N, C-alpha and C positions, 0 to 999 in steps of 0.2 A: 822330817825331812832336813840335815844340812848341810849346805854346800864349802868346802875346805878347802885350802890350796896349798901342797906340801914346798916350799922351796926346794931345789936342789943346786947344787953345783953348775956354774957355766951360765948362769940365769933361768933356768929351767921350772918350770911352775907344775905339778902334777895337780891336776883336778880330783878331788875325791867326793863321793855323795855318801854322808855319811846316816845311815837311816834310822837312827838312833835304836834305842830299847835298853835291856838291863839281862838280856841272857849272852852267850855265849859268842863269841865277834868270828863272822866268817868275812874273806873276803873276795870277793868277786871281779875275778880277771877274762877279760873279753877277749877276742880274738882279732886276727891280723886284719886290716882295715876296717876294725869296728869299731864301737864305744862302749862306755858303759851303760847306758842308757836301752841297749839291746837286752841286759839281765834284769833291766827294772823288775818286768813282771816274777821271778826266780826269786829275787830280794825279798818284794812284796808277800812272797808265797811264807818267805822264812820268818814269820813275824814272833817266832818265841827266840828270836837272835838279834845281836847288835850287827847290822850289815853295813860292812863298807865296801863300796863302790870305785872302782880305782879306772880312771881314764888312763891309762899306759902312754908313756911320752909320743910323740908324734899323732895320737888321737885322739878323737871326741874334744872336750876343752883343755887338755896339757895342752904346752907347749907344741907349735905344730912342725918345727922345723929343726929338732935341737941338734946340734954339734955330734954329740956322741950316742950313737945307736947302737953302742954293742950291750951286750946279754946283761953283763955287768951294772950297767947303767939301769938295763930294765928291774935286775934282782934290788940295786940299790934305791931305786924310787920302792917298791914293793916294802923293801926294811925301815926306809923311814917314814911311808906311811901309818905303818902299825907303831912303830915304836913314837911317833906323835901323837897319833889318834887314839890310842888303846897302851899305852904304854904299861907295860907288867903283864897283859893279861896274854891268854892261850889263846892263837889262832888260827880257824881252818880255812885254809886256801881252798878253792875252788875255781879253776881254770879250763877255758875254752881254747883249741887247739892256740896260737900265742898263747895265752893265759898261760894253758899247761903249760906251757914250755919256760913261761918267769916259776910259776908254780917253784918246778921242778929243781931248776936253780935256786931259787931263797929257799925251799925247804933243806936242800943239802948247807943252806950257810946256818939255818934257823931249826933245825930238827929239835933243840932240846924246848922250845917254845912254840912251835907250830908243827900243824897235822896237816893230811893232804884229804879232804873231803873225797867220799868213793861215791 
């Protein structure tokens, strides 16, 4: 397990936990007022995948009070995290509540390289 920080515009830092692994990439996105830590149990159950746990902006270990809390900013954070930590990989995004909302908007931008978990 590796903790990473993805730098974003405006001095925002997005915390990502990379559980490693050689399987397909799965990105887990938490809900409103949550953090990636609440998805650790789910992540550990996906042992045959490379799991990235993202603390969305304003949550968990990411920048707590960013100026930009737009949906576009949340989507940009997910895009940046995947492009930086798993470049060229096809990723499956799984989101709960607010995380699912971010997932849907992210999917619209990158439908050719990402898939939604079911």
